[in-house]
N, C-alpha and C positions, 0 to 999 in steps of 0.2 A: 540713270534710273530715276532721277528726280522728275524727269518729264512725265512719267507715268502717275505721279502723285495726284495731280489734279483730275486725271481721267478716273482713277480709282475712287477719289472723293465723290465725283459726280455719279459713279456707279452706286456708291453707298447711299447717296441721297435719293436716287431713283428707286433703289430697292426698298428704302424706308417708306417712300411715298406709295409704293405698291404693297405695303404691309408685310414685307419680308424682313423683319427686324434682325434676325440672325445673320442673314446674308449681308444686310446693311452694315452691321457691326464688323463683320469680317472684312468687307471692302474698306471701311474706314480705318481699321487697324492696319491693313496693308498700305493704304495711302500714307499713313503717318510714318511708316517704315521707308517707303519710297522717297518721300520728301519730308524731312524732319521739320521744315518750316510750316507744314500743315498740321503739326501735332496738336496745337491748341484748338484749331478749328475742328479737327477730327474728334478729339476727346470731348469737346463740348457737345458735339452732335450726338456722340454715343451716350453721353450723360443724359441728354434730353430724351433719347429713346428709352433708356432705363427708367427715368423718372416718370415718363408717360405710361410705362408698363408696370407701375407700382413696385419698382425695385429701387428704393431710395438708397440702400447701401452702395450698390454699384454706381448709381447716379452721382453720389457724393465722391466716390473714389475717382471717377473719371473727371468730374468738374475740378476736383483738387489738382489732378494731373494737368488739366488744361491751364489752370491758373498758374501752376508752377512753371509750365513751359513758356509762359508769356510774361514772366517777371520783368523782362527788358523791353517789352512793347506795352507802353502805358495804356493805349486805347483798348487793346485786347484784354489786358490784365483787368481793367475796370469792367469791361463788358462781361467777362467770365465771372468776375467777383459778384457782379449784380445778378447774374444768372443763379449763382449759389445762394445769394440773399433771397431770390424769389423761391428757390427750393425750400430754404429754411422757413420762409414766411408761410408757405403752403403746408409745411409740416408743423406749424404752430410753434416753431422754435425761435420766437421773437428775440429773446436775449442774445442768442448766437448771431442772428441776422444783424442786430444793431452793433454788436462787437465787430463784425466784419465791415459793416458800413463805416464805422468810425475810423477804420484804417485807410479809407479811400479819400482822395483829394476832392472835396465837395465842389470846389469851383471848376472842376473839369468834368462834371457829370452832364450828360446830355439831358434834354427835356424829358425824354422817355424814362431815363434812369431816375430823374427827380420825381417823376410820377410814381414810379415804383417805391420810392422813399415815402411819398405821401401815403401810399397804400399800407406801407409798413407801420407808419404812425397810426393810421386809422385802425388797423387790425390790433394795435396795442392799446386801443381806447384812449389815445392821446390826440384828441381832436384839436386842441389848441395848437400844437406843432403842425398837425396836418393842415389846418387852415392857414397857418403862417406860410407854409410851403405852397399850398394849393391856390390861394388867391392870385398871386403874381404869376405862377406857372400856368394857370388856366388862361390868362390873358395872352401869355406868350404863345401857347399852343393854338389859341383861337386865331391869332394873327398870322399863324403859319398856314398857308393854303394847302399844304400837304398833309396836315393832320386830319386823319379820318373822322368823319362825323360821329361814328359810334364811340370813339375814344372821348370826344368832347362831351357827348351825351352822358356817358358813364361817369366821366369826371365831374360834370355839373351835378349829377345826382349824388355822388359821393361827398362833394363839398356841402351840398344842401343837407345831407344826412349828418355831417359833422356839426354844422350850425344848429341843427335840430337837437342833436345830442347835448351840445354845449348849453343850449337854452333850457333843456329839460333838467340838467344838473343845477343851473342857476335858479330855476323855478322852485 
């Protein structure tokens, strides 16, 4: 039966892309039953569907289940935890986001995950720490030819905004 898990996951993604979220959620839940190894992937996708449809309670319920199911897979655990941090950030629940972030191994975060940390500091009006993270990270992302230009452009603007904010406070 596990062989059907990936097919049902793909059906769920296709249904979501076609705007049929209820069908997508049903497919994804079935996929997680067919192949328990897909549980984190399915639940994180369901979580994102709920978050994008302004249903944060269900989004947090499913992202917590995704995190819990991946406790033994460090990469997925970090990825889903960062997803929850993004949800918390967008909900302006900055203290909770930092609490979760502090539980993660900082030296194992990807560049994109560190960029999300930069944004978390920026949203918290902590431009000093945002700049400390941002300067080195920007150079790393700029040297990576796979980094999309819109990310670099947004990042450069945000670093400049932090420097401007910091200068305003000192003035």
